[in-house]
C-alpha positions as CSV (number, residue, x, y, z in Angstrom):
1,X,-17.5,8.8,25.1
2,X,-14.4,7.1,26.0
3,X,-12.7,8.1,22.6
4,X,-13.2,11.9,23.6
5,X,-11.7,11.3,27.1
6,X,-8.6,9.4,25.8
7,X,-8.0,12.5,23.2
8,X,-8.7,15.2,25.9
9,X,-6.3,13.3,28.4
10,X,-3.9,13.2,25.3
11,X,-4.1,17.2,24.8
12,X,-3.8,17.7,28.5
13,X,-1.1,15.4,28.9
14,X,0.9,16.8,26.1
15,X,0.7,20.4,27.4
16,X,2.3,18.5,30.6
17,X,4.9,16.5,29.6
18,X,8.2,18.0,29.4
19,X,10.2,15.8,27.4
20,X,9.6,14.7,24.0
21,X,10.3,11.0,25.7
22,X,7.4,11.4,28.2
23,X,5.1,12.5,25.2
24,X,6.0,9.2,23.7
25,X,5.5,7.2,26.5
26,X,2.2,9.3,27.1
27,X,0.9,8.8,23.6
28,X,1.6,4.9,24.1
29,X,-0.1,4.5,27.0
30,X,-3.1,6.2,25.9
31,X,-2.8,4.1,22.6
32,X,-2.9,0.8,24.9
33,X,-5.7,2.3,26.9
34,X,-7.8,3.0,24.0
35,X,-7.2,-0.4,22.3
36,X,-8.5,-1.9,25.8
37,X,-11.4,0.2,25.7
38,X,-12.3,-0.8,22.1
39,X,-11.7,-4.6,22.5
40,X,-13.8,-4.2,25.6
41,X,-16.6,-2.6,23.8
42,X,-16.4,-5.4,21.2
43,X,-16.4,-8.5,23.6
44,X,-19.0,-6.9,25.4
45,X,-21.1,-6.0,21.9
46,X,-21.9,-2.8,23.3
47,X,-19.6,-0.9,20.9
48,X,-21.2,1.8,19.2
49,X,-20.1,4.6,16.9
50,X,-20.6,8.2,18.9
51,X,-23.5,10.3,17.5
52,X,-22.9,13.8,17.0
53,X,-25.7,14.7,19.7
54,X,-23.7,12.9,22.3
55,X,-20.2,14.5,21.8
56,X,-18.9,17.2,24.1
57,X,-19.6,20.6,22.9
58,X,-15.9,21.1,21.5
59,X,-16.4,18.1,19.1
60,X,-19.7,18.4,18.3
61,X,-19.3,22.5,17.3
62,X,-16.2,21.7,15.4
63,X,-18.1,19.1,13.1
64,X,-21.3,20.8,13.1
65,X,-19.3,24.5,12.0
66,X,-17.4,22.8,9.1
67,X,-17.6,24.9,5.8
68,X,-18.6,22.1,2.8
69,X,-18.3,23.5,-0.1
70,X,-21.1,24.0,-2.7
71,X,-20.8,23.4,-6.6
72,X,-23.4,25.4,-8.6
73,X,-22.1,24.0,-11.9
74,X,-20.3,20.9,-11.2
75,X,-18.0,19.9,-14.1
76,X,-19.4,16.1,-15.0
77,X,-17.7,14.3,-17.9
78,X,-18.8,11.6,-19.9
79,X,-17.7,7.9,-18.3
80,X,-15.6,5.8,-20.1
81,X,-16.5,1.9,-20.5
82,X,-15.3,0.2,-17.5
83,X,-13.1,-1.7,-19.2
84,X,-11.0,1.6,-20.0
85,X,-11.0,2.6,-16.4
86,X,-7.9,3.2,-14.8
87,X,-8.4,3.0,-11.0
88,X,-6.9,5.0,-8.0
89,X,-7.8,5.0,-4.5
90,X,-8.1,7.7,-2.6
91,X,-9.2,7.2,1.4
92,X,-9.9,9.3,4.5
93,X,-8.4,6.1,6.6
94,X,-4.7,8.0,7.4
95,X,-2.9,5.2,6.2
96,X,0.7,5.3,4.8
97,X,3.5,2.8,4.5
98,X,5.2,1.5,8.0
99,X,8.5,3.7,7.8
100,X,6.6,7.0,6.4
101,X,6.1,10.1,8.3
102,X,2.8,9.5,10.5
103,X,-0.2,11.7,9.9
104,X,-0.8,14.4,12.7
105,X,-3.4,15.7,14.0
106,X,-5.7,17.4,11.7
107,X,-3.0,16.5,8.8
108,X,-3.7,18.6,5.6
109,X,-1.1,16.4,3.6
110,X,-1.5,13.2,1.8
111,X,0.4,10.0,1.5
112,X,1.0,8.1,-1.5
113,X,1.5,4.3,-1.6
114,X,1.9,1.9,-4.4
115,X,-0.7,-0.9,-5.7
116,X,2.2,-3.5,-4.4
117,X,2.2,-2.5,-1.0
118,X,1.0,-4.1,2.0
119,X,2.4,-3.2,4.8
120,X,0.5,-0.1,5.7
121,X,-0.2,1.2,9.2
122,X,-3.1,3.6,10.2
123,X,-2.5,6.6,12.2
124,X,-6.3,8.2,12.3
125,X,-6.7,10.1,15.7
126,X,-10.4,8.9,15.8
127,X,-10.5,6.4,18.3
128,X,-14.4,6.2,17.7
129,X,-14.3,3.1,15.1
130,X,-13.4,-0.7,15.6
131,X,-10.0,-1.2,13.8
132,X,-10.2,-5.1,14.0
133,X,-11.4,-5.6,10.7
134,X,-9.0,-4.2,8.3
135,X,-6.0,-5.1,10.7
136,X,-7.5,-8.9,9.8
137,X,-8.0,-7.7,5.9
138,X,-6.9,-4.1,4.4
139,X,-9.3,-4.8,1.7
140,X,-11.7,-3.4,4.2
141,X,-10.7,0.3,3.9
142,X,-7.7,-0.3,1.1
143,X,-9.3,-2.6,-1.4
144,X,-6.1,-3.0,-3.5
145,X,-6.5,-7.4,-3.7
146,X,-10.3,-6.7,-5.2
147,X,-9.4,-4.1,-7.8
148,X,-6.5,-6.3,-8.9
149,X,-9.2,-9.2,-9.5
150,X,-11.6,-6.8,-11.0
151,X,-8.6,-5.8,-13.5
152,X,-7.6,-9.7,-14.3
153,X,-11.3,-10.5,-14.9
154,X,-11.7,-7.7,-17.4
155,X,-14.0,-5.4,-15.4
156,X,-12.3,-2.5,-14.9
157,X,-9.2,-1.7,-17.4
158,X,-6.5,-1.4,-14.7
159,X,-5.3,-0.6,-11.2
160,X,-3.2,2.9,-11.0
161,X,0.3,2.1,-9.4
162,X,-0.1,5.2,-6.9
163,X,-3.1,5.6,-4.4
164,X,-3.8,8.1,-1.7
165,X,-4.6,8.6,1.9
166,X,-5.5,11.8,3.7
167,X,-6.4,12.2,7.5
168,X,-10.1,11.6,7.8
169,X,-10.6,13.9,10.9
170,X,-9.2,17.2,9.3
171,X,-10.9,20.3,7.8
172,X,-11.5,18.9,4.4
173,X,-10.8,22.9,3.3
174,X,-7.1,23.0,4.4
175,X,-6.6,20.0,2.2
176,X,-7.3,21.7,-1.1
177,X,-3.7,22.2,-1.8
178,X,-2.8,18.3,-1.6
179,X,-5.9,17.4,-3.3
180,X,-4.4,19.3,-6.2
181,X,-1.7,17.6,-6.0
182,X,-3.0,14.3,-6.2
183,X,-5.1,15.2,-8.9
184,X,-2.1,16.6,-11.0
185,X,0.0,13.0,-10.3
186,X,-3.3,10.9,-11.3
187,X,-3.8,13.2,-14.3
188,X,0.0,12.4,-14.9
189,X,-0.6,8.5,-14.4
190,X,-3.6,8.4,-16.8
191,X,-6.2,7.7,-14.1
192,X,-10.0,8.0,-15.4
193,X,-11.7,7.0,-12.2
194,X,-11.2,7.5,-8.6
195,X,-12.5,5.2,-5.9
196,X,-13.2,7.3,-2.7
197,X,-13.1,5.6,0.3
198,X,-14.4,7.8,3.2
199,X,-13.3,6.6,7.0
């Protein structure tokens, strides 16, 4: 509930704010407020994920009316042995390298990060989940270290150089162009296994 109130306040505030500096100050203030609410919920042990039935009508309608694709004849491929798999991560955590363009509300594009990148930031718009775990250990949402360990132990063939992140709050249909671009990049790098991590 608090998350939806914060998002509504952001929407109204941005319409009222006349300058970009006022908008930045508003966004920063609301971010601090959201962090306080999340921390308070964590301390009190009352933090829960928002249920669709409890969302305001606007949010409930948006999520309930998303058009999901159906696949009548999926093109399954024969899996390669684990020891020959080159693995790349695709996450909807809206993470990117520090300094990259932040994800916007309902962003349909993606960000790319290298397997050695660890200075990643999250700009996901949803406030309904606790971010404290990934702030302590990036591997909670982007398990690059675990994949490297698996490659070193011979459980998988290798870890791809490039990995990808999308904004999970966006309509999947709008991401199709970007998803095709990611698939093409993966083919060029020889990726044959994708680790999907929805957030």
